C-alpha atoms as one frame of an Amber mdcrd trajectory, in Angstrom:
protein
 -29.452   0.861 -10.355 -28.438  -0.215 -13.864 -24.797   0.858 -13.907 -22.559
   1.912 -11.026 -19.730   4.412 -11.366 -17.010   4.322  -8.712 -14.352   7.034
  -8.579 -11.151   6.453  -6.607  -8.711   9.112  -5.431  -5.382   7.366  -4.844
  -2.721   9.193  -2.841   0.420   8.951  -4.964   3.289  10.997  -3.517   5.522
   8.202  -2.181   5.860   4.558  -3.151   3.423   2.066  -4.657   1.402   1.117
  -1.592  -1.480   3.557  -1.867  -2.128   2.748  -5.505  -1.804  -1.018  -5.038
  -4.312  -0.929  -2.186  -6.747   1.211  -4.200  -6.427  -1.075  -7.221  -7.002
  -4.176  -5.092 -10.189  -2.681  -3.632 -11.358  -1.406  -7.025 -10.787  -4.769
  -8.708 -12.640  -6.635  -5.973 -15.604  -4.255  -6.101 -15.679  -4.562  -9.885
 -15.963  -8.353  -9.606 -18.684  -8.306  -6.960 -20.906  -5.375  -7.939 -23.055
  -5.573 -11.084 -22.265  -3.480 -14.160 -19.651  -1.371 -12.405 -17.230   1.083
 -14.007 -14.265   2.101 -11.861 -12.066   5.122 -12.556  -8.905   5.657 -10.492
  -7.227   9.076 -10.300  -3.497   8.787  -9.608  -0.201  10.410 -10.445   1.696
   7.112 -10.310   3.620   6.400 -13.520   3.725   2.659 -12.820  -0.077   2.390
 -12.688  -0.356   0.960 -16.183   2.105  -1.833 -15.374  -0.461  -3.487 -13.112
  -3.004  -5.935 -14.454  -6.543  -4.608 -14.224  -9.900  -6.261 -14.865 -12.351
  -5.092 -17.493 -14.281  -2.100 -16.256 -11.348  -0.474 -14.426  -9.427   2.457
 -15.910  -7.108   5.269 -14.805  -6.747   9.002 -15.177  -3.120  10.043 -14.847
  -2.603  13.219 -12.820   0.643  15.231 -12.999   2.984  13.499 -10.566   4.125
  15.027  -7.290   6.446  13.622  -4.667   6.782  13.980  -0.934  10.071  15.590
   0.128   9.350  15.976   3.836   6.544  15.985   6.398   3.657  17.659   4.546
   6.113  19.013   1.951   5.772  18.217  -1.760   7.160  19.171  -5.139   6.437
  18.431  -8.778   8.022  15.126  -9.780   8.539  15.854 -13.491   7.083  19.173
 -14.606   9.437  22.111 -14.131   6.833  24.225 -12.414   6.201  25.130  -8.792
   4.303  22.794  -6.523   1.702  25.542  -6.077   1.006  25.492  -9.804   0.994
  21.703 -10.209  -1.256  21.397  -7.165  -3.723  23.855  -8.696  -3.626  21.881
 -11.941  -4.336  18.607 -10.116  -7.094  20.223  -8.067  -8.857  21.458 -11.206
  -8.465  18.109 -12.966  -9.849  16.169 -10.005 -12.915  18.383  -9.778 -13.506
  18.248 -13.549 -13.261  14.445 -13.524 -15.727  14.178 -10.649 -18.193  16.518
 -12.374 -17.984  14.682 -15.695 -17.859  11.089 -14.395 -20.624  11.805 -11.859
 -19.795   8.858  -9.565 -22.256   7.037  -7.368 -19.412   6.665  -4.874 -16.084
   8.427  -4.298 -13.475   6.363  -2.443 -10.655   8.470  -0.983  -7.411   6.757
  -0.030  -5.960   7.610   3.378  -5.733  11.426   3.035  -9.073  13.082   3.863
  -8.170  16.458   2.314  -6.121  15.046  -0.551  -2.517  16.095  -1.126  -2.161
  19.570   0.399  -5.948  19.981   0.386  -6.363  19.425  -3.360  -9.505  17.339
  -2.831 -11.454  19.950  -0.851 -13.129  21.729  -3.819 -14.315  18.366  -5.156
 -15.742  17.316  -1.796 -17.542  20.651  -1.471 -18.916  20.373  -5.014 -20.225
  16.855  -4.517 -21.907  17.679  -1.234 -23.514  20.837  -2.677 -24.489  19.623
  -6.159 -24.396  15.803  -6.072 -25.612  14.993  -2.557 -26.602  11.487  -3.637
 -22.913  10.589  -4.154 -21.624   8.435  -1.304 -18.162   9.491  -0.087 -15.961
   7.143   1.937 -12.433   7.316   3.304 -10.204   4.256   3.502  -7.550   4.390
   6.218  -4.697   1.936   6.664  -4.083   0.377  10.072  -1.818   3.170  11.363
  -0.949   6.603   9.943   1.788   7.982  12.208   2.257   8.743  15.869  -0.669
  10.475  17.588   1.714  13.325  18.405   2.029  14.011  14.670  -1.500  13.299
  13.444  -3.752  14.864  16.082  -2.301  18.424  15.989  -2.238  18.404  12.169
  -5.814  17.198  11.884  -6.947  19.845  14.360  -5.032  22.552  12.504  -6.513
  21.541   9.142 -10.052  20.943  10.345  -9.941  17.264   9.369 -12.303  16.134
  12.123 -14.927  18.631  10.957 -14.336  17.543   7.346 -14.873  13.893   8.243
 -18.113  14.739  10.007 -19.346  17.052   7.247 -18.274  15.388   3.997 -17.786
  11.650   4.546 -20.482   9.006   4.858 -18.209   6.313   6.286 -14.580   5.644
   7.215 -13.267   2.175   6.421 -10.215   1.154   8.462  -8.225  -1.552   6.697
  -6.611  -2.945   9.807  -6.874  -5.029  12.955  -8.493  -3.126  15.808  -6.720
  -5.266  18.410  -3.377  -3.765  17.314  -4.291  -0.240  16.229  -7.521   1.634
  16.860  -7.392   4.995  15.033 -10.555   6.171  16.778  -8.599   6.095  20.051
  -5.089   6.833  18.785  -6.163   9.914  16.866  -8.930  11.053  19.217 -11.864
  10.801  16.820 -14.870  12.819  18.017 -17.923  10.694  18.768 -19.677  11.641
  15.520 -16.640  10.561  13.478 -16.073   7.375  15.481 -19.685   6.391  14.771
 -18.933   6.522  11.030 -15.872   4.297  11.391 -15.973   0.637  10.355 -13.114
  -1.798  11.020 -12.842  -4.013   7.968  -9.660  -6.062   8.492  -6.472  -6.123
   6.448  -6.671  -5.874   2.674  -4.509  -8.476   0.961  -3.891  -9.596  -2.565
  -3.351 -13.353  -2.612  -1.443 -15.277  -5.240  -3.575 -17.496  -7.440  -2.531
 -21.128  -7.844  -2.059 -20.602 -11.571   0.181 -17.563 -11.110   2.257 -19.260
  -8.411   2.670 -22.343 -10.607   3.877 -20.177 -13.485   6.432 -18.494 -11.207
   7.615 -21.889  -9.939   8.202 -22.943 -13.532  10.070 -19.698 -14.188  12.351
 -20.024 -11.144  13.074 -23.788 -11.318  13.997 -23.968  -7.639  14.236 -27.772
  -7.401  13.554 -27.662  -3.676  16.034 -24.891  -2.838  14.970 -22.364  -0.172
  13.901 -19.030  -1.648  14.467 -15.587  -0.153  12.536 -12.627  -1.571  13.930
  -9.122  -1.017  11.833  -6.152  -2.092  11.501  -2.457  -1.271   8.206  -1.380
  -2.830   8.717   1.560  -5.161  12.397   1.603  -4.239  12.829   5.336  -3.797
  14.440   4.869  -0.375  15.177   1.142  -0.579  18.855   1.206  -1.532  20.350
   0.887   1.996  18.343  -2.274   2.662  19.168  -3.921  -0.673  22.828  -2.876
  -0.443  22.970  -4.619   2.931  21.170  -7.617   1.452  23.732  -7.770  -1.363
  26.523  -7.904   1.222  24.721 -10.561   3.274  23.225 -12.921   0.733  26.367
 -14.907  -0.026  27.187 -15.435   3.654  24.062 -17.214   4.861  24.930 -20.418
   6.744  22.121 -22.236   4.929  23.276 -23.929   1.747  21.616 -23.418  -1.592
  19.419 -20.412  -0.787  18.172 -18.695  -3.939  17.182 -15.030  -3.985  14.657
 -12.949  -5.869  15.462  -9.246  -5.551  13.105  -6.523  -6.804  14.491  -2.983
  -7.027  11.260  -1.048  -7.638  10.430   1.477 -10.377  11.388   4.593  -8.378
  14.937   3.661  -7.344  17.422   6.335  -8.526  19.460   5.157 -11.553  22.874
   5.332  -9.874  21.686   3.175  -6.980  19.977   0.759  -9.364  23.197   0.397
 -11.376  25.287  -0.195  -8.257  23.008  -3.012  -7.099  23.029  -4.566 -10.545
  26.831  -4.606 -10.518  26.782  -6.328  -7.140  23.989  -8.826  -7.754  23.818
  -9.687 -11.453  27.072 -11.710 -11.411  25.619 -14.020  -8.758  24.077 -17.230
 -10.093  21.946 -17.600  -6.950  20.197 -14.231  -7.410  17.408 -13.392  -9.834
  17.198  -9.601 -10.124  14.202  -7.612 -11.376  13.798  -3.900 -11.901  10.084
  -4.220 -11.196   7.550  -7.040 -10.900   3.948  -5.861 -10.447   3.051  -9.535
  -9.832   5.556  -9.977  -6.998   2.823 -11.336  -4.724   2.743 -14.437  -6.947
   6.262 -15.304  -5.749   5.225 -15.468  -2.081   3.890 -19.056  -1.999   7.392
 -20.220  -2.953   9.298 -18.168  -0.358  10.998 -19.529   2.742  11.855 -16.059
   4.081  11.187 -12.494   2.973  13.132  -9.281   3.515  11.370  -5.967   3.040
  10.494  -2.658   4.537   7.364  -2.565   6.699   4.830  -1.028   4.338   1.187
  -1.991   4.702   0.907  -4.148   1.580   4.260  -5.883   1.994   3.616  -6.892
   5.590  -0.041  -7.851   5.140   0.679 -10.046   2.119   3.617 -11.810   3.749
   1.560 -12.536   6.866  -1.440 -13.687   4.829   0.806 -16.181   3.020   2.334
 -17.180   6.402   5.979 -16.579   5.533   8.901 -15.827   7.830   9.446 -12.080
   7.520  12.369  -9.782   8.264  11.335  -6.130   8.105  13.379  -2.924   8.186
  10.897  -0.076   8.723  11.442   3.414   7.380  11.062   6.266   9.866  10.860
   9.167   7.383   8.689  10.962   6.377   6.366   9.130   8.805   6.869   6.572
  11.594   3.950   4.447  10.370   6.216   1.545   9.355   8.151   1.616  12.629
   4.926   1.454  14.642   3.568  -1.413  12.527   6.810  -3.409  12.589   7.277
  -3.251  16.348   3.623  -3.964  17.119   3.784  -7.098  14.967   7.165  -8.126
  16.383   5.703  -7.973  19.903   3.194 -10.585  18.728   5.907 -12.811  17.260
   4.791 -12.254  13.666   7.876 -10.571  12.158  11.536  -9.958  12.954  12.359
  -6.250  12.978  15.697  -4.543  12.388  15.694  -0.780  12.872  17.512   1.218
  10.213  20.110   2.427  12.723  20.965  -1.208  13.527  20.991  -2.537   9.966
  24.195  -4.292   8.926  24.971  -7.516   7.044  25.452  -9.645  10.159  22.171
  -8.529  11.750  20.395  -9.327   8.505  22.105 -12.722   8.209  21.109 -13.595
  11.780  17.475 -12.574  11.260  17.168 -14.400   7.938  18.807 -17.506   9.378
  16.401 -17.495  12.311  13.503 -17.255   9.881  14.821 -20.103   7.756  15.331
 -22.255  10.852  12.038 -21.618  12.633   9.739 -21.270   9.653   6.693 -19.056
   9.418   4.612 -17.959  12.405   0.893 -18.593  12.329  -1.095 -15.493  11.426
  -4.422 -17.166  12.133  -5.446 -14.525  14.666  -5.135 -11.651  12.166  -8.261
 -10.463  10.405  -7.685 -10.517   6.631 -11.335  -9.922   5.748 -10.895  -6.373
   4.478 -12.033  -6.898   0.902 -15.093  -8.897   1.881 -16.266  -6.334   4.440
 -15.521  -3.341   2.220 -17.629  -4.929  -0.500 -20.503  -5.368   1.945 -20.219
  -1.756   3.107 -20.212  -0.541  -0.496 -23.256  -2.652  -1.311 -25.105  -1.227
   1.650 -24.260   2.392   0.839 -25.142   1.938  -2.826 -28.273  -0.092  -2.188
 -27.246  -2.987  -4.433 -26.712  -6.731  -4.077 -23.718  -8.821  -5.071 -23.475
 -10.018  -8.653 -24.423 -13.675  -9.110
């Protein structure tokens, strides 16, 4: 096979996590498969802020946002969700027909947003049967009580059996096993491969550049971030009230607001934090992972990428999981806390003193060992892709 074309569908209705995970996989496949072109379909405005390797490009779809469980609306266009969904559906199918991928990689949502991917899946199976189609799932989606009835109602189990070649679970089977949690039929479970967590690690060069930028001079560093930031204000407002009261002397802070934080909330946090000489405030840093080697403690929500990257870098972590629109983060945070890997504060219990206590405990005890966690997701996904495509690794 002279040239490989990979098409990614990246779920984009809430936060940065889906796109970051898709880009990490796409970039790794591009480096390890010969003569590969990767095209990512996403509605995320911040996509072009991320560094991408040669051979990776994007198609920007009209943006939509999640406003409730399985409820969406247009993010920018002043048209109904029904109309913007139809527009996205037609664009996705046209891209797939024109790009003619050897493999379609679907992120986390088998049907696409509100079923927008179904016509494309049907077209590929009917007219391009040689195209391999895979679904990547994160470690946990939501409670079984939410997922199983929805998937039965929408015919997802039949779709997985009919349209997908493999399902790649980017998680640790010892903590979460979707085949059991979500009652996969035997035929679907047989297609499922557990790959391990997907993590982006900071390079030595990037971490050294950040160290030069921060000039810490041995001071402890706390990193507070909330992903896209759309619902991150309560956590960062609490952090702003707590940061000056830590019993540890000389702690410096890096705070990242995220590109989706509403302007009034962004301005309020800037008024609170910019006057502080011990806080470095960013609207958005797509390279935030490069700060992690320098951190003594991190404060974040409990999204997949945030938690996996903090654990992979073996940093003390305080997490405040969201519970809306899904309980995915709550499930992840408490499962990891039971194993002594993070400190969890539920949103109902969040206040400055609780945050101070958790951060202080992290600064005192240091990072837990994450040696038992499987971080081999990228390596195994690459091997699965090679096998499905019938190619060998470059070099």
